[in-house]
C-alpha positions in Angstrom: 21.9 106.7 234.1 25.0 105.9 236.2 24.0 102.3 236.4 24.1 101.6 232.7 27.2 99.9 231.3 27.6 98.9 227.7 28.8 95.5 228.8 25.3 94.8 230.1 23.8 95.3 226.6 26.5 93.1 225.1 25.9 90.3 227.7 22.1 90.5 227.0 22.8 90.1 223.2 25.2 87.3 223.6 22.9 85.3 226.0 19.9 86.0 223.7 21.7 84.7 220.7 22.9 81.7 222.7 19.4 80.9 223.9 18.0 81.1 220.4 20.7 78.8 219.1 20.1 76.3 221.9 16.4 76.4 221.3 16.8 75.7 217.6 19.2 72.8 218.3 16.8 71.3 220.9 13.8 71.7 218.6 15.8 69.9 215.8 16.6 67.1 218.2 12.9 66.9 219.2 11.9 66.7 215.6 14.4 63.8 215.0 13.1 61.9 218.0 9.5 61.9 216.8 8.4 59.2 214.4 7.0 61.8 211.9 7.9 65.2 210.5 6.5 67.8 212.9 6.1 70.6 210.4 4.5 68.3 207.9 1.9 67.1 210.4 1.2 70.6 211.7 1.1 72.5 208.4 -0.1 70.0 205.9 -2.2 67.6 208.0 -3.6 70.5 210.2 -2.9 68.5 213.4 -4.0 71.0 216.1 -3.3 68.7 219.0 0.3 68.2 217.9 0.6 72.0 217.3 -0.5 72.6 220.9 1.8 70.0 222.3 4.8 71.3 220.3 4.0 74.8 221.4 4.0 73.9 225.1 7.1 71.8 224.7 8.8 74.8 223.0 7.8 77.0 226.0 9.1 74.4 228.4 12.5 74.3 226.5 12.6 78.1 226.5 12.0 78.3 230.2 14.8 75.7 230.9 17.2 77.4 228.5 16.4 80.9 230.0 17.0 79.6 233.5 20.3 77.9 232.5 21.6 81.0 230.6 20.5 83.5 233.2 
């Protein structure tokens, strides 16, 4: 237990919150760049292909953000 420092926990929380905020901003930008409303197409129109594409794009953005923040 000698290797634990409270600063490590604080750093993890700060970077987690920063990563989530960056993801939300990047998803909002992605939503603005598409010619249609993503949530309307996925939820109301049941567009499975778009849901899969948005899911993989979200994972890709998360990997990039995690690598940048880490």
